N, C-alpha and C positions, 0 to 999 in steps of 0.2 A: 279849377274847373268852373265853367260858367254856370249860372243859375237862372231860373225863371221865376218871375212873379206870375201867378195865375189867379185871376180875379173873376168871379161870377157875380154879376150885379143886377139888381132890379132898381132902376132909377124912379124915385117918387117925386122929385123936384128938379125938373130939367135945368132951370136957371142956376140954382145953387150947385148942381152937379157939374154943369158946364164950367163954372168957376173953379171947382175942384180939379177938373181935368186939365184946365189951362195951367194951373199952378203945379199940379203933380207932374206934368210933362217936363217942366223946368227942373224940378228936383230929381227926377229919374235921369234926365240927360246929364245933370251935374255929377251923377254917380256912375257914369259910363253905361247907363241903360238905354235901351231903345225898344220900341214896340215891334213885335212880329205879328200880332193880331190885336185888333182894336175894333170891337163891334163886328159888323159884317154878318154874313149868313152863317148859320150853325144848325146842327141837328142835336136835339136833346135826347140822349139815349137812356140815361138813368139819373135818378136823384132829382133835386129841386130845379125847376126851370127858372133861370134868371136870364133874360134876353140880352144882356150886355156881357160879353166875354172878352177879357183883355189878357194878353200875354206880353210881358216885357222880358227881354234878355239882359242880364248883367254879366260883367266879366268874372264875378265870383259870388259865392254865397255871402261872404262878408260885405261886399259892395251892396248887395241887395238888402241885407240887414241894416247896414249903415244908412242907406237911403230912407228906409222906413222910419227909422228913429231920428232922422235929421230934423232940424228946426223947420226947414223949408217944407218937407213933406208933412210934418205934423200940422203946420199952418194950413196946407192944402186940405188935409184930411178933415179939418174942422168944417169945411164946406160940404163934405160928403156925409157927415153924420147928420141924421135927420132928413137927408135928401136921397137916401138909398138904403137898400138892404144888401150886404156884401159878404162874400167869403173871399179871403185872400190867403194864399199859401206861397211860400218860397220853396222851390225844389231845385236841388243841385242836378245839373244835367249829367246824363250818362255819357261817358266818352270811351268807346271800345278801344 
């Protein structure tokens, strides 16, 4: 089953976060992931409002997990730390 990364982000340092995004995109693509939502219009209905919302689809929960813990993604993540407030979850997709 495919899986989704769902991130809600408040960017506090645009330059550093831009470098994170560039590097993270490579790591995500290397693990078979691709973006289905990245920024864009949104409506906050509940919870904490973080204006950058990102969803990436991976071929499996394991691929999403492996991407997060990969050296390439951890390197990218070093640019996001201190440049954003983030929540990130991996969710297995439902397939009826």
